[in-house]
C-alpha positions in Angstrom: -22.4 82.3 51.3 -25.4 83.6 49.5 -23.3 85.0 46.7 -21.5 81.6 46.4 -24.9 79.8 46.1 -26.0 82.3 43.4 -22.7 81.7 41.5 -23.2 77.9 41.6 -26.8 78.2 40.5 -25.8 80.4 37.6 -23.1 77.9 36.6 -25.6 75.1 36.7 -28.0 77.0 34.4 -25.2 77.8 32.0 -24.1 74.1 31.9 -27.7 73.0 31.4 -28.2 75.4 28.5 -24.9 74.3 26.9 -25.9 70.6 27.1 -29.3 71.3 25.6 -27.7 73.3 22.8 -25.3 70.5 22.0 -28.1 67.9 22.0 -30.1 70.0 19.6 -27.1 70.5 17.2 -26.3 66.7 17.3 -30.0 65.9 16.6 -30.1 68.3 13.6 -26.8 66.8 12.3 -27.9 63.2 12.3 -31.3 64.0 10.9 -33.2 61.0 12.5 -32.9 58.9 15.6 -30.6 55.8 15.3 -31.1 52.5 17.0 -29.1 51.8 20.1 -27.0 49.2 18.3 -25.7 52.0 16.0 -24.6 54.3 18.8 -20.9 53.7 18.4 -21.0 54.2 14.6 -23.1 57.4 15.1 -20.6 58.8 17.5 -17.8 58.1 15.1 -19.7 59.7 12.2 -20.5 62.8 14.2 -17.0 63.2 15.5 -15.6 63.1 11.9 -17.9 63.0 9.0 -16.5 60.5 6.5 -14.9 61.9 3.4 -14.8 58.4 1.9 -18.3 57.1 2.0 -18.5 53.4 1.1 -22.2 53.7 0.3 -21.5 56.1 -2.5 -18.5 54.2 -4.2 -18.6 52.5 -7.6 -19.6 48.8 -7.4 -23.0 49.3 -5.8 -25.4 47.5 -8.2 -29.0 46.4 -8.1 -30.6 44.3 -6.9 -28.4 44.0 -3.8 -27.4 47.7 -3.7 -25.0 48.4 -0.9 -24.1 44.9 0.3 -22.1 44.6 3.5 -23.8 41.9 5.7 -20.8 41.5 8.0 -20.5 45.2 8.6 -16.9 45.7 7.6 -17.5 49.3 6.5 -19.1 50.3 9.9 -16.1 49.1 11.8 -13.6 51.0 9.7 -12.4 54.6 9.6 -12.2 56.5 6.3 -8.6 55.5 5.8 -9.3 51.8 6.6 -12.3 51.8 4.3 -10.1 53.0 1.5 -7.6 50.2 2.4 -10.5 47.6 2.1 -11.5 49.1 -1.3 -8.0 49.1 -2.6 -7.6 45.4 -1.6 -10.8 44.5 -3.4 -9.7 46.3 -6.5 -6.2 44.6 -6.5 -7.6 41.1 -5.9 -10.2 41.6 -8.6 -7.6 42.6 -11.1 -5.4 39.7 -10.3 -8.3 37.3 -10.4 -9.4 38.6 -13.9 -5.9 38.0 -15.2 -5.7 34.6 -13.5 -9.1 33.5 -14.9 -8.0 34.3 -18.4 -4.6 32.8 -18.0 -6.0 29.7 -16.4 -8.3 28.9 -19.4 -5.9 30.0 -22.2 -2.8 28.5 -20.6 -4.3 25.0 -20.6 -5.0 25.2 -24.4 -1.9 27.1 -25.5 1.4 26.6 -23.6 4.4 26.9 -25.9 6.9 27.7 -23.2 9.4 25.0 -22.2 8.9 23.2 -25.5 5.2 22.7 -24.8 6.0 19.7 -22.6 4.1 21.0 -19.6 0.6 19.7 -20.4 -1.0 19.4 -17.0 -4.0 21.0 -15.2 -3.3 24.7 -14.7 -3.7 24.4 -10.9 -0.5 22.4 -10.7 1.4 23.7 -13.7 3.6 26.0 -11.6 5.2 23.0 -9.8 6.0 21.5 -13.2 8.1 24.4 -14.4 11.7 25.3 -13.6 10.4 28.5 -11.9 9.5 26.4 -8.9 13.1 26.4 -7.9 13.2 30.2 -7.8 10.1 31.0 -5.8 11.8 33.6 -3.7 13.0 35.6 -6.7 9.6 35.4 -8.4 7.9 36.6 -5.2 10.4 39.5 -4.9 9.4 40.6 -8.5 5.7 40.3 -7.7 6.2 42.1 -4.4 7.6 45.3 -6.1 4.1 46.7 -6.6 3.1 46.0 -3.1 6.2 47.7 -1.7 5.4 50.8 -3.8 1.8 50.8 -2.6 3.0 51.2 1.0 3.7 54.9 0.1 -0.1 55.4 -0.2 -0.6 54.4 3.5 -1.0 56.8 6.4 1.9 56.7 8.8 1.3 54.1 11.5 3.3 56.2 14.0 0.7 58.2 15.9 -2.0 57.2 13.4 -3.7 53.9 12.6 -2.6 50.7 10.9 -3.8 49.6 7.4 -5.1 53.0 6.5 -4.7 54.8 3.1 -4.3 58.6 2.6 -7.5 60.6 1.9 -5.9 62.1 -1.3 -5.2 58.7 -2.9 -7.8 57.7 -5.6 -8.6 54.1 -5.2 -7.2 51.8 -7.9 -5.4 54.7 -9.7 -1.9 53.6 -10.6 -1.4 56.5 -13.0 -1.1 54.1 -15.9 -3.4 54.3 -18.8 -1.4 53.8 -22.0 -4.5 53.3 -24.2 -6.3 56.3 -22.9 -9.4 54.3 -21.8 -10.2 56.4 -18.8 -13.4 58.5 -19.4 -13.0 62.2 -18.9 -16.5 62.7 -17.4 -17.4 61.7 -13.8 -20.4 59.6 -14.8 -18.5 57.6 -17.4 -15.7 57.0 -15.0 -18.0 55.8 -12.3 -19.7 53.5 -14.8 -16.4 52.0 -15.9 -15.2 51.6 -12.3 -18.4 49.8 -11.4 -18.0 47.4 -14.3 -14.3 46.7 -13.4 -15.2 46.0 -9.7 -18.1 43.8 -10.5 -16.1 41.8 -13.1 -13.3 41.5 -10.6 -15.7 40.1 -8.0 -17.0 37.6 -10.5 -13.4 36.6 -11.4 -12.5 36.1 -7.7 -15.4 33.6 -7.3 -14.6 32.1 -10.7 -10.9 31.4 -10.2 -11.6 29.9 -6.8 -14.1 27.6 -8.4 -11.7 26.6 -11.2 -8.8 25.9 -8.9 -11.1 23.9 -6.6 -12.5 21.8 -9.4 -9.1 20.9 -10.8 -7.7 20.0 -7.4 -10.7 17.8 -6.7 -10.8 16.1 -10.1 -7.1 16.2 -11.0 -8.2 17.0 -14.5 -8.1 20.1 -16.7 -11.2 22.2 -17.1 -11.7 21.4 -20.8 
């Protein structure tokens, strides 16, 4: 009985030492205490240090800096954060094209004999293409189908998550050779693209809203 008590006591001491060592290592890893509200995020970060850090990505610009008031980045894993960034880049690019086409198309519209002279917000419904919506959507959807191959497998993994080896926004298409070779120049160009895309998303929403409300062209 005495030997058993000594054994239990020894195990208790070993367990206590192990817990103290783990606590010390965790404290040294985090670097400073975190508020209680950040406990879940801290545990996630400790368990798997993010390879894709949203706070170090292009697009962070003064005076706002890293701006995420809703906390989307804190609720996402690395793969899901890459998915959010990819969605932002795609929507920004589409919005930039749409903003340009919206303004230019109202002033210069030679197709279909130039007879479609209406606000851009409703111009689609005035064209023969309105009758082949499904075909047009299939053509537009080709890129989206291809992008699925950048996702992590949802079987045994997580949904809406992109592979860690995929470079956000990189389609492998640069016919004019505009991509800078140095890392600093590339980050600067990426920041400009994302910020212009963000402005374009706000701009196209405002233009469509104005035309639908006034039923008149912008200019």
